[in-house]
N, C-alpha and C positions, 0 to 999 in steps of 0.2 A: 555581765559579758558583755561585750561589745554588740550593738544591734546587727542582727543578721550574719553574726560570725559564726562559721562552724569550720571544725576542720575538715580539709579536703578530702581526706581518704577514709575519715571515720565512719563506721557503719553507724546506723541509724540508733542500734540498741546500745551503743557506748555512752558512757557518762564522760561529759567534757568539763575540764576545771581550765578556767584561765589564770595562768599565774603572773606575777609582776615583780619584777626586782629593781628599784631605783635605792642605790646606797644611802643608808641612813634617813630615807624618806617613808618608803613602803616596801614591804616582803611579803609576797605571798608563795609560800613555796609547800611542797608536798614533804612531809617527816618520814613517813614510810609508806608503801602501796607499790603493787606491780604496774606500771603504766604501760600500755598496751600499744600506744602510738603517741608521737609528738610532733607539734608543728610549731615552729619558730615564728613569731610575726614580726619582730624586730628585736633591736638589742636588749630591750627591758621586758618583753612579753612573749609569752609561748602559750599554746594550748596543748595540754595533756589528756589522754583518752585511757578510761579503764572499762574493761570487759563488766559485763553482769555479775553480780554477787563479788566483786572484788571489795575489798575493804583497805581504805586509806585514810591518812591524817592530812588535815590540810590545816597548815598554821599562817594566819594573818597578823600583821604587825604594821603599825603605822605610827608615824611621828611628826610633829612640825617643831618649829623653833625653840619650843617651850619643853618638848619632851615627849614621851610616848603618850598616843592618843587612843591606842586601841591596841589590845593584845589579845587573840583569840585561838583557840584551837578546836577543831571539828574531826571527829572520826565518823566516817561515813561507808556504809555498803552501797555500791552503785545497784542499779536496779536494771531489771530487763524491761522490753517493751510490754505495756500492759499493767505492770506491778505499781502499786501506790507508791508516791514518794512526798517527802517533804521537800520545800524550797529552800535554796540556801545560796546567798549571793555567790557570784563567779562559778557557779556549779550547774550545770545544764543536763538534763532537765531538773535534776536534784537528785535525791537518794534518801537512804533509810538512816537517819541520823541516829548513831549510837552513841555519841558523847558530844557534847557542845559546852565549851567552858571560856568563860573570858575573864579577864584580869590577870596580871602578870603573876601574882604569887601562885595562884591556882594553875595556870598553864604550866608554870615551873614544876608542878607536882605531878600534872600528867606527863610532861616530858621526862621526868625522872623516873616515873612509873615504866614508860617505854624504853627508857634505856636499861631497866632492872630486868624487863622481859628479854630484851637482846643479849643480856649478860647469861641469861640461863640457855642462848644459843636457840631461841625460839623467834621467827620471823613474827613481828607484830599484827602482819596482815594475815596470819593464819589463828590468830588468838579468838578464843569464843567470843561472841558478840555480846552474850551476858555480862563478860567480865568488863568490856568499856563501857555498858550501861551502869553497872554497879559502880565502877571508878567515877563516872560522871556524876551519879547522884552523890554519893559519899563526898567527894571533893567539893561538889556544888554548896554542900550545908558545913564544910569545914569538919567534917568527921573522919576518922580512920578508915581505911579501906583493906580488903583483904589483898594478900600480894599474890599474884599468879604463881602456879607451881607446875612441875612437871606433870604431877598427878592429875591436876584439874586439865591440863593440855591433853593428856591422853584419853581423858574422859570424853572432853570435846571431839577430840579426832574419831573416837571410836563412836559416837552419836551422829556425827557429821556422815559417816560411810550409812549408817542404817536409814538417815533420812532421804540418801539420795535414790 
């Protein structure tokens, strides 16, 4: 994130993500998540913020004249003040990284899994964090993974109610 740059109206407990879009050169975008606030910096950059405990997916892609040089997806749970976190480029202060995958074939598998969850009528931001960890571990070693189901989602929602 640009040095000293902070969204003007973002509360201190928000997670900030700097997004960039330069056609066919660099694309940092949010694939899913509930954006709490947005600040446009210029034509190509903006900062979005997420409330504590929000889950979001950050897709990063870059290319040069020879082709793709980076393709990555991170699924992150934003943290509240005082919570431990892991650092991540373009994310301040950082977050609880649930999934971290790089390389287009693997990123494509994650995107397909997100599409399948949305096809069930489930918002990916509401999916059990354990599923994202499972997905990241299995795709990371090129193994098959469990498909997220309505039953698993109902169990997660009930467990989440008890944890509150």
